[in-house]
N, C-alpha and C positions, 0 to 999 in steps of 0.2 A: 561473367555475369550469370545470374540464376536462370534456369530454363523457364520457358513461358508458362508451363503448367504450375510451377512453383509461384510465379507471379500471380496467376489466377487464384491459386489456393490461398495465398497471402491476402489478397483482396477480399476473398470470402470470409476468412477468419477475422479480418479487421471490421468488416461490416457486421458480422454476427456479434462481435464484442461490443461494438458501438450500439447495436440494437439492444443488447442485454443491459448496458448502462442506461440507455434511454428508458427502458421498462422500469428500472429501479427508480430513476428520477421521477417519472410520472406517478409511480405508486406512492412515493413520498409526498409529492405535491397534492395527491388526492386524499391525503389524510393520515398516512402511515408514517408520521414523523418520529424520528428516533428520540428517546428520552435524553440521550447524550448527543447534542447537536452535531458534533463533528462527524458522527457516523452517517449522517445524511450525505456527506461528501465521500466518506471512506468507501461505502458500498458501491456507488457508481464507478469510482476510480478503480476499485478492485476488478470490476467487470471489464475494464478496458484491456486487461491482460489475461484474466482467467475466464472471460466469456461466460458460457452456460454454467460452468462450475460455480462462479461467483453468484450468478442468478439463483441457482439452486440453494447455495449456502445462505443467501439473503432470505429466501423464502422459508427455509427450515430453521435458521439460527438467528436471524437478525430482524425479521419483519416485525415492526411494532404494531400494537393494537391501534385501531383508528381513533383519532381524537383523544389521545391519552391525556388525562387531566394532569394538572401541575402537581397535585399531591402524589399521584402514582409515579410520575416521572422523578420527583424528588426522592421518593422512597427507593426507587431503583438505583438512583445515583448513590444514595447512602449505603445501599447494599453492596454495590460494586466497590465502594471505598473501603470496606472492611478487609482485614487480612484474609487470605484464602481459607485458613482453617476455621474462621468465624462465619464466613459467608454461607448463605443457605441456598446457593445457586443450584438446587436440585433439578431445576428444569433443564439444565444443560450439563452433560459430563465435562470433566475438566479439560479434555482434549479439544472439545468444541469451544470452550471459553478461550483457550490459548489460540485456536484458529482465528477467532475474531480479533484478539489482541494482535496477532501477527498481521492480519489484514490492515489494521490501523497503522502499523509501522510501514507496511508495503505501500500504502497509499501516498504517504509523504515522499517516499523514495521514487515512486512511479511518476508523480507530478514533476519532481525535480529532474528526473532523467529525461522526460519528454521535453521540458523547457530547455534543458542544457543541450540536448542533441540538436535541436533546431537553432539555438543561438550559435553554436560552434559551426554548424553547416552554413548558415546564412552569412556569418562573418568571415568564413573561409580561413579560420584559425588552424594552424598546424604547429606541431612541435617535433623536431627531429624528422621532418618530412611526413609525419603521420597526424591524422586528425584524432586518432584514438586516445593519445595521451592528454591533450586538452579536454577531450570529452570526459575522461576519467576525473580530472580535476574539477571541472565545472559541474558535472553531474553530481559528484559527491558533495560539493559545497552546497548546491541548491537542495539536494535531497536532505542534507543535514539540517539546513535552516527550516525547510518545510516540515521535516519530521519532528523537530523540536516544537515548532508552532502547533502541529497537530496534537502532540503529546501534552503540551501546555493547555491547549483548548479542552482536552479531556480531563487532565489531573486537577488543574487549578479550581474549576467550578465544583468538581466532585469532592475535593478535600478542603475547599474554602481557603485556599492559600493566597498569600500576597504575590505580587508580580515576581519579586526576587525568589521567594521560596518555591513558587510554581515553576519558574524557569529551571531552577536547580533540580527539582524533582523530575522535570521533563528530560533534562540532560542525562540524569542517572538512568532513567527508564529506557531511553531511546538510543543512546550512543552505541552500545554493544549490539543491540538488535539491528539497527540500521547498518552498521558496519558489516554484519554477517549477511544481510540482504544484498549489499553491494558486492560482496565477495562472490556470491553465486552469479549475479548479473554480470559483473565485470569479467569473470572467468569465461562465461559463455561469449561475451562480446569479443574477447581475444581469440577464441576458437573460430568464431564467425569471420572475424577480420583477417586473421593470418592463415587459416586453413581452408575455409569454405568459400567466402566471397570477398576477396581483398578490395575490389572496386565498388562495393555496394555503398550507397549513400542514402540519407534520409528521404530523398524524393522518390524512392522506390518502395512500393508496398512490402516487398520481401524483407527490406531492412527492418520494418516494424514487426513483421512476423518473428524475425530473429530476436527482436527486443522483447516481444511477448514471451517467447520461450525463456529468455534470460530472466525475466521478472518472475516467471513461475519457479525457476530454479532458485532465484533469490528468496522467494517465499519458503522453499524447502530448507535452504541452508540457515535461514533465520528462525525457523520453527523450534528447533531444540533449545536455542538461546532464549526465546520467548517463554518456553516451558519453564526453564530455570528461573527467569526473571519473575514470572508470576508466582511460582512456587516459593521463591524467596521473599515475596512481598514487595519487591522493588517496583514491579509493574502491576497495575490492577488488571484482574481478569474481567473480561467483558461478556 
């Protein structure tokens, strides 16, 4: 089991991350609603694992103008729907637009992983004597479903696509990105489980500190793929 100091550190990190997420939620509710509605969820979820980094990124890259009118929001959505070489997003360098797109992918993964971890733990499901293998399966499936939903929520209204066309566009945009996010996360989960803390369970704060680290690594492993997807026009820069 982890030492007591790490348990305390984990608790502090979790509280700070939750506080950062709460600050973003309150800021949105107080009038800074995103022109792309799904980002009102993405930014707080990103703060659950990136903490102050996500809060800073939100303030610098994602905070919307208060009471943004429908015409301005519509204009921004049309701008983001353009191919990268046509967009005029001079207000943000390309790497920052990819950062926001990557956070969009990471939010669906994060929610799926959180739900999946608790489901497996509470149900006591094991495979080959390990909880890690069913966690991989359930986490990935839930992350994939939520990731596609998040992507559809962004792409369909932006490009005015039908349900079928929107789902297909979401699948193309998010499948590779999501997979690379989970590669980073699952790789760290294996290190944590087999090398660091084999007996650690989700009812321990240190477990979620390990998950936060894994999600940060997932963000890093999926960033180059998001760069390529946005550059190729498969995924919209945000």
